[in-house]
C-alpha positions as CSV (number, residue, x, y, z in Angstrom):
1,M,132.6,77.5,137.6
2,S,130.1,74.6,137.4
3,E,129.5,72.6,134.3
4,Y,125.9,73.9,134.3
5,T,127.1,77.5,134.4
6,T,129.5,76.8,131.6
7,I,126.7,75.4,129.4
8,V,124.5,78.5,130.2
9,F,127.3,80.9,129.1
10,I,128.1,79.0,125.9
11,L,124.4,78.8,124.9
12,T,123.9,82.5,125.7
13,A,127.0,83.5,123.7
14,S,126.0,81.3,120.8
15,A,122.4,82.6,120.7
16,L,123.6,86.2,120.8
17,F,126.2,85.6,118.1
18,L,123.7,83.8,115.7
19,F,120.9,86.4,116.2
20,L,123.2,89.4,115.8
21,L,125.0,87.9,112.8
22,W,121.6,87.1,111.2
23,A,120.5,90.7,111.8
24,A,123.7,92.0,110.3
25,V,123.3,89.9,107.2
26,V,119.7,91.1,106.8
27,S,120.9,94.7,107.1
28,V,123.6,94.1,104.5
29,K,120.9,92.8,102.1
30,E,118.8,96.0,103.0
31,K,121.9,98.1,102.1
32,E,121.8,99.6,105.7
33,K,125.5,100.0,106.3
34,R,125.2,101.7,109.7
35,A,122.8,99.0,111.0
36,A,125.1,96.2,109.6
37,W,128.0,97.7,111.4
38,W,126.2,97.9,114.7
39,F,124.9,94.3,114.4
40,F,128.3,92.9,113.3
41,S,130.0,94.7,116.2
42,G,127.4,93.3,118.6
43,A,127.9,89.8,117.2
44,V,131.6,90.1,118.1
45,V,131.6,92.0,121.4
46,L,128.5,90.7,123.3
47,P,129.1,86.9,123.0
48,L,132.7,87.4,124.1
49,M,131.4,89.0,127.4
50,F,129.7,85.7,128.2
51,L,132.7,83.6,127.2
52,L,135.1,85.5,129.5
53,P,134.4,83.2,132.5
54,L,135.7,80.2,130.5
55,F,139.2,81.9,130.7
56,S,138.9,83.2,134.3
57,E,138.8,81.8,137.8
58,S,136.9,84.7,139.2
59,S,133.6,83.7,140.9
60,F,132.6,87.3,141.0
61,L,132.6,87.5,137.2
62,D,130.4,84.3,137.1
63,Y,127.9,85.8,139.6
64,F,127.9,89.1,137.8
65,L,127.2,87.7,134.4
66,L,124.6,85.3,135.7
67,S,122.8,88.2,137.4
68,L,123.1,90.2,134.2
69,L,121.6,87.4,132.2
70,A,118.8,87.0,134.7
71,M,118.0,90.7,134.5
72,M,118.1,90.6,130.7
73,M,115.6,87.7,130.7
74,I,113.3,89.4,133.2
75,A,113.4,92.7,131.3
76,G,112.7,90.8,128.1
77,L,109.7,89.1,129.6
78,L,108.4,92.4,131.1
79,L,108.8,94.1,127.8
80,M,106.6,91.5,126.1
81,L,103.7,91.9,128.5
82,P,100.6,93.7,127.1
83,I,101.2,96.9,129.0
84,G,100.0,100.4,128.2
85,N,97.5,99.4,125.4
86,N,94.3,101.4,125.3
87,K,91.9,98.6,124.2
88,N,88.9,101.0,124.5
89,W,90.5,103.5,122.1
90,R,88.5,104.2,118.9
91,H,89.9,106.3,116.1
92,P,88.1,109.6,115.7
93,I,85.3,110.0,113.2
94,P,85.2,113.2,111.1
95,V,82.2,115.5,111.8
96,K,82.4,117.2,108.4
97,R,83.4,116.4,104.8
98,I,86.5,117.8,103.2
99,D,86.1,120.2,100.3
100,E,88.6,119.0,97.6
101,R,88.9,122.6,96.4
102,D,91.0,123.3,99.5
103,T,93.6,120.7,98.7
104,M,96.9,121.9,97.3
105,F,96.6,119.9,94.1
106,S,93.3,121.6,93.4
107,R,94.7,125.0,94.2
108,N,97.7,124.3,92.0
109,E,95.4,123.9,89.0
110,L,93.9,127.4,89.4
111,V,95.0,129.7,86.6
112,S,95.7,133.3,87.7
113,G,92.9,135.6,86.7
114,S,90.5,132.8,85.7
115,E,86.9,132.7,86.9
116,D,87.7,129.7,89.2
117,Y,90.8,131.5,90.6
118,L,88.9,134.7,91.4
119,D,86.0,132.7,92.9
120,Y,88.2,130.6,95.1
121,Y,90.3,133.4,96.5
122,A,87.2,135.6,97.0
123,R,86.0,132.9,99.4
124,N,89.4,132.2,100.8
125,P,91.4,135.5,100.6
126,E,93.8,134.3,103.4
127,K,95.2,131.6,101.1
128,E,96.1,133.6,98.1
129,K,99.3,135.1,99.4
130,S,100.7,131.8,100.6
131,D,99.6,130.1,97.4
132,N,101.5,132.6,95.3
133,I,104.7,131.4,97.0
134,F,104.4,128.0,95.3
135,R,103.4,129.6,92.0
136,S,106.6,131.6,92.1
137,K,108.6,128.4,92.2
138,P,109.5,126.0,89.4
139,G,106.8,123.4,90.4
140,L,106.5,119.6,90.4
141,L,108.4,117.9,87.6
142,A,109.6,121.2,86.3
143,R,112.8,122.2,84.7
144,G,114.7,124.5,87.1
145,A,113.6,122.5,90.2
146,V,116.4,121.6,92.6
147,Q,116.1,117.9,91.9
148,Y,115.5,118.2,88.2
149,N,116.6,115.2,86.2
150,P,115.3,115.0,82.6
151,F,115.1,111.2,82.6
152,H,113.6,110.7,86.0
153,F,111.1,113.5,85.6
154,A,110.0,112.3,82.2
155,S,109.6,108.8,83.6
156,A,107.4,110.1,86.4
157,D,105.4,112.2,83.9
158,A,104.9,109.1,81.7
159,S,103.3,107.3,84.6
160,F,101.0,110.2,85.4
161,D,100.1,110.5,81.7
162,T,99.1,106.9,81.7
163,V,97.0,107.3,84.8
164,A,95.3,110.3,83.1
165,E,94.2,108.0,80.3
166,F,92.5,105.8,82.9
167,K,90.2,108.7,83.9
168,K,88.1,108.2,80.9
169,A,86.9,104.8,82.2
170,V,86.8,105.1,86.0
171,D,83.1,104.6,85.7
172,G,81.2,102.9,82.9
173,P,78.2,100.9,81.6
174,V,76.9,98.2,83.8
175,A,76.0,94.8,82.4
176,K,72.2,94.5,82.0
177,E,72.1,91.0,83.3
178,Q,73.0,90.9,87.0
179,V,74.9,87.9,88.3
180,E,73.6,86.6,91.7
181,V,76.5,86.5,94.1
182,N,77.2,85.3,97.6
183,A,78.6,88.3,99.5
184,E,81.2,86.3,101.5
185,Q,82.3,84.4,98.4
186,V,82.7,87.4,96.1
187,T,84.5,89.4,98.9
188,G,87.0,86.6,99.3
189,Y,87.5,86.4,95.5
190,L,88.1,90.2,95.2
191,K,90.6,90.2,98.1
192,S,92.5,87.2,96.6
193,W,92.4,88.6,93.1
194,S,93.5,92.1,94.1
195,K,96.6,90.5,95.8
196,K,97.2,88.5,92.6
197,L,97.1,91.8,90.7
198,G,99.7,93.4,93.0
199,A,97.9,94.7,96.1
200,V,99.6,94.2,99.5
201,D,96.4,94.2,101.6
202,T,92.7,94.7,100.8
203,G,89.8,95.7,103.1
204,I,86.1,96.5,102.8
205,T,84.1,99.2,104.6
206,E,80.6,100.6,104.3
207,L,80.9,103.9,102.4
208,K,80.2,106.8,104.8
209,E,79.4,110.4,103.9
210,Y,82.7,111.6,105.5
211,H,84.6,109.3,103.2
212,L,83.5,111.5,100.3
213,Y,84.7,115.0,99.4
214,S,81.9,117.5,99.7
215,V,82.7,119.2,96.4
216,G,85.0,118.2,93.6
217,G,88.1,120.3,93.1
218,R,90.1,119.1,90.1
219,A,89.6,119.4,86.4
220,E,86.1,118.7,85.2
221,R,84.8,117.8,88.7
222,R,85.6,121.3,90.1
223,N,82.7,122.9,91.9
224,K,80.5,119.8,91.5
225,P,78.9,118.5,94.7
226,I,79.8,114.8,95.3
227,V,76.8,112.6,96.1
228,K,77.0,109.2,97.8
229,R,75.9,106.7,95.2
230,H,77.4,103.4,96.5
231,Q,77.0,101.4,99.7
232,Y,80.5,99.8,99.9
233,A,84.1,100.8,99.4
234,L,87.0,98.4,98.7
235,A,90.4,99.8,99.6
236,F,93.8,98.3,98.9
237,T,97.4,99.2,99.3
238,V,100.4,98.9,96.9
239,E,104.0,99.0,98.1
240,M,106.4,101.8,97.2
241,A,109.9,100.2,96.7
242,R,112.1,100.9,99.6
243,E,115.3,101.4,97.6
244,M,113.6,104.2,95.7
245,M,112.0,105.8,98.7
246,M,115.2,105.9,100.8
247,T,116.7,108.3,98.2
248,A,114.1,111.0,99.2
249,P,113.8,113.8,98.3
250,A,115.7,112.9,95.1
251,S,114.1,112.6,91.6
252,T,113.9,108.8,92.0
253,V,111.2,109.3,94.7
254,I,108.7,110.8,92.4
255,M,109.4,108.1,89.8
256,E,108.4,105.5,92.4
257,S,105.4,107.6,93.7
258,A,104.1,108.0,90.1
259,Q,104.6,104.3,89.3
260,Q,102.6,103.2,92.3
261,Y,99.8,105.7,91.6
262,L,99.7,104.0,88.2
263,E,99.7,100.5,89.8
264,A,96.9,101.4,92.2
265,G,95.0,102.9,89.3
266,R,95.4,99.9,87.2
267,I,94.2,97.5,89.9
268,A,91.3,99.8,90.8
269,M,90.2,99.9,87.1
270,Q,90.4,96.2,86.8
271,L,88.3,95.6,89.9
272,A,85.7,98.2,89.0
273,S,85.4,96.8,85.5
274,F,85.0,93.2,86.9
275,I,82.2,94.4,89.2
276,R,80.3,96.2,86.4
277,K,80.5,93.1,84.3
278,L,78.7,91.2,87.1
279,G,75.9,93.8,86.7
280,Y,76.7,96.1,89.7
281,E,77.7,99.7,89.7
282,A,81.4,100.4,90.5
283,R,83.7,103.4,90.3
284,A,87.5,103.4,90.5
285,H,89.1,106.2,92.4
286,I,92.5,107.0,91.0
287,D,95.1,109.7,91.2
288,G,93.6,113.1,90.1
289,N,90.1,111.6,90.0
290,Y,89.3,110.7,93.6
291,E,85.8,111.3,94.9
292,V,86.8,109.8,98.2
293,V,89.5,110.6,100.8
294,C,91.5,107.4,100.4
295,P,93.3,107.3,103.9
296,L,89.9,107.6,105.7
297,V,88.4,104.8,103.6
298,A,91.5,102.5,104.0
299,R,91.5,103.2,107.8
300,D,87.9,102.2,108.2
301,A,88.5,99.2,106.0
302,G,91.0,97.9,108.6
303,L,94.2,98.6,106.7
304,G,95.9,100.9,109.3
305,E,95.6,104.1,111.3
306,L,96.4,107.7,110.5
307,G,99.7,108.8,111.9
308,R,101.6,112.0,112.7
309,M,102.4,112.7,109.1
310,G,98.7,112.4,108.1
311,L,99.3,109.3,106.0
312,L,98.0,105.8,106.5
313,M,100.2,103.8,108.8
314,T,99.9,100.1,107.8
315,P,101.0,97.2,110.0
316,K,103.4,95.7,107.4
317,L,104.9,98.7,105.6
318,G,104.0,101.8,107.6
319,P,103.3,104.8,105.3
320,R,105.3,103.3,102.4
321,V,102.2,102.5,100.4
322,R,99.8,104.1,97.9
323,I,96.1,103.5,98.2
324,G,93.5,102.5,95.7
325,V,89.7,102.5,96.2
326,V,86.7,101.1,94.4
327,T,83.2,102.1,95.5
328,T,80.3,99.8,94.5
329,N,76.8,98.5,95.2
330,L,78.0,94.9,94.9
331,P,77.0,93.1,98.2
332,L,80.2,92.7,100.2
333,V,81.3,91.7,103.7
334,V,82.8,94.6,105.6
335,D,86.0,94.4,107.7
336,E,86.4,95.8,111.2
337,P,88.7,98.8,111.7
338,L,91.9,98.0,113.6
339,H,91.3,100.6,116.3
340,D,95.0,100.0,117.1
341,Y,96.2,102.6,119.7
342,S,99.8,101.3,119.4
343,F,100.2,103.3,116.1
344,I,99.1,106.5,117.8
345,D,101.2,105.9,120.9
346,F,104.2,105.2,118.7
347,C,103.7,108.4,116.7
348,I,103.3,110.4,119.9
349,Q,106.7,109.4,121.0
350,C,108.6,109.0,117.8
351,K,108.5,112.4,116.0
352,K,111.2,111.2,113.6
353,C,109.2,112.4,110.5
354,A,108.9,115.8,112.1
355,H,112.6,116.0,112.8
356,V,113.6,115.3,109.2
357,C,110.8,117.2,107.4
358,P,112.7,119.8,105.3
359,S,109.7,122.2,105.2
360,N,108.8,121.9,109.0
361,A,105.3,120.9,107.8
362,I,104.9,118.1,110.4
363,S,103.9,119.0,113.9
364,F,105.9,118.0,117.0
365,E,102.9,118.5,119.2
366,D,100.4,115.8,120.3
367,E,97.1,115.5,118.4
368,Q,95.1,118.7,118.3
369,E,91.3,119.2,117.7
370,V,90.8,120.1,114.0
371,D,87.2,120.6,112.8
372,G,85.9,118.9,115.9
373,V,88.2,115.9,115.7
374,K,91.4,115.2,117.6
375,R,94.1,114.3,115.1
376,W,97.3,115.4,113.5
377,Q,97.3,117.7,110.5
378,I,100.3,118.7,108.5
379,N,100.8,122.2,107.1
380,Q,100.0,121.4,103.5
381,E,101.1,124.9,102.3
382,L,104.6,124.5,103.7
383,C,104.8,120.9,102.3
384,F,103.6,121.9,98.8
385,N,105.8,125.0,98.7
386,Y,108.8,122.7,99.3
387,W,107.7,120.3,96.6
388,S,107.5,123.2,94.2
389,V,111.1,124.1,94.9
390,I,112.6,120.6,94.6
391,G,110.2,119.3,91.9
392,T,109.5,116.0,93.6
393,D,107.0,114.9,96.3
394,C,109.8,114.7,98.8
395,G,109.0,111.6,100.8
396,R,111.6,112.1,103.6
397,C,108.9,111.4,106.2
398,V,108.0,108.1,104.6
399,A,111.6,107.1,104.2
400,V,112.7,107.5,107.8
401,C,109.5,106.2,109.5
402,P,110.5,103.1,111.6
403,F,107.4,101.3,110.3
404,S,108.8,101.7,106.7
405,H,111.4,99.0,107.3
406,P,111.0,96.0,105.0
407,D,108.3,93.4,105.6
408,N,110.6,90.6,106.9
409,T,111.1,88.5,109.9
410,L,113.6,90.8,111.7
411,H,111.4,93.9,111.5
412,N,108.2,92.0,112.0
413,L,109.4,90.7,115.3
414,V,109.9,94.4,116.3
415,R,106.5,95.3,115.0
416,A,104.9,92.6,117.0
417,G,106.5,93.8,120.1
418,I,105.5,97.4,119.4
419,K,101.9,96.4,119.0
420,Q,102.1,94.4,122.3
421,S,103.9,96.7,124.7
422,A,104.1,100.4,125.4
423,P,107.5,100.1,127.2
424,L,108.9,98.2,124.3
425,R,107.9,101.0,122.0
426,K,110.2,103.3,123.9
427,V,113.0,100.8,123.7
428,A,112.4,100.2,120.0
429,L,112.5,103.9,119.3
430,K,115.9,104.3,121.1
431,L,117.3,101.3,119.3
432,D,116.0,102.6,115.9
433,D,117.7,105.9,116.5
434,L,121.0,104.2,117.5
435,I,121.1,101.6,114.7
436,Y,119.6,103.6,111.8
437,G,120.2,107.2,113.0
438,R,117.8,109.9,114.2
439,K,118.3,111.8,110.9
440,P,119.5,109.2,108.4
441,K,121.0,110.6,105.3
442,P,119.2,109.9,102.0
443,A,120.5,106.8,100.2
444,S,122.2,106.9,96.9
445,K,120.1,106.4,93.8
446,P,119.9,102.8,92.5
447,E,122.8,102.1,90.1
448,W,120.4,101.5,87.2
449,A,118.8,104.9,87.7
450,D,121.9,107.0,88.5
451,M,122.0,109.1,85.4
452,H,124.8,111.6,85.2
């Protein structure tokens, strides 16, 4: 074996060892035991393979490993090429507005025998039988639910109660004196300040008719047509903590979900109030009081694409976010939508969320035409029925999504490759199944929250 070949094998073994050891340490910090085991095993076994020639006189082994190394490098280069990306793809635009009265949260508010109840099911008789299924179950945050925990449910309810207090001031008086603003400057300020307040990403879009519900469906907004009053919408995301979401569908999930609805509401309220003090109309859209369909607004504001589970898939955190929206007439600079086909292609192949969905509410099929638009649509009745049994908002789909891994260097390298190459998406999916499991078990509750 030549001196040059020896150096090549030593450098290869060292690089493999250091990379895999680093990945293992990252996995330990993420509390991913299975992943840590795979990376530690790889850090031991794979480098040894390239060190064997140092203890052997076999020229065949040298040639074999050099050929293997060359093939690995060629494969790596090929996988990084921009192959299979549909750059002309544009995400579909809805052709009709959604009636909020048809959402499960609105239907859940209907009281049997009331005028609203009778009116709704007179217009939608096919929904009454299936809706009575969830009404026969304990319900969200209810005693008797499978995941009932008095401390966790009370914690979640406390967050929702606080959000409910915000509803009194989602809109409000506008300062009589209007401050003259530069659209670019104030847009940059709002984006920077929203991140200072806790947002992950912020984007701006022109407010479109299809962003708005056609008719309100909840509480005092029920049966009231929603009219477009504003020109712009600011959308932002807040992160749901991974250690809480990985316990899905346990009671700790709805604690985190409620907490981030509260955080999104708080930020939206502050932004809207700020804009009104400048002398421009602004309305915060928060949990239980949305006039807009948040995922559509956020998508058009360049924050992500809509995936198989019907949620916003963001570049940094996948669906592990909550969304806040502020609509306004303040002059703003709009962002371009991502129009990123890699998310769609990934969801077409992955199907991990559908495999783990306890209620079988997520389709295994490719996108279908729904109301004139090709997209995925979950079965909201099956989903909500399951929520009503367990008492939480489940979250298994969010927990297992490969895009939900932490926003760190290791996973961002994979995300960059997924965006770049269709063949690498296939490889990444196989590796995710191997390293993390096709149907990973729910994680244990954080020690501080593990109430017995």
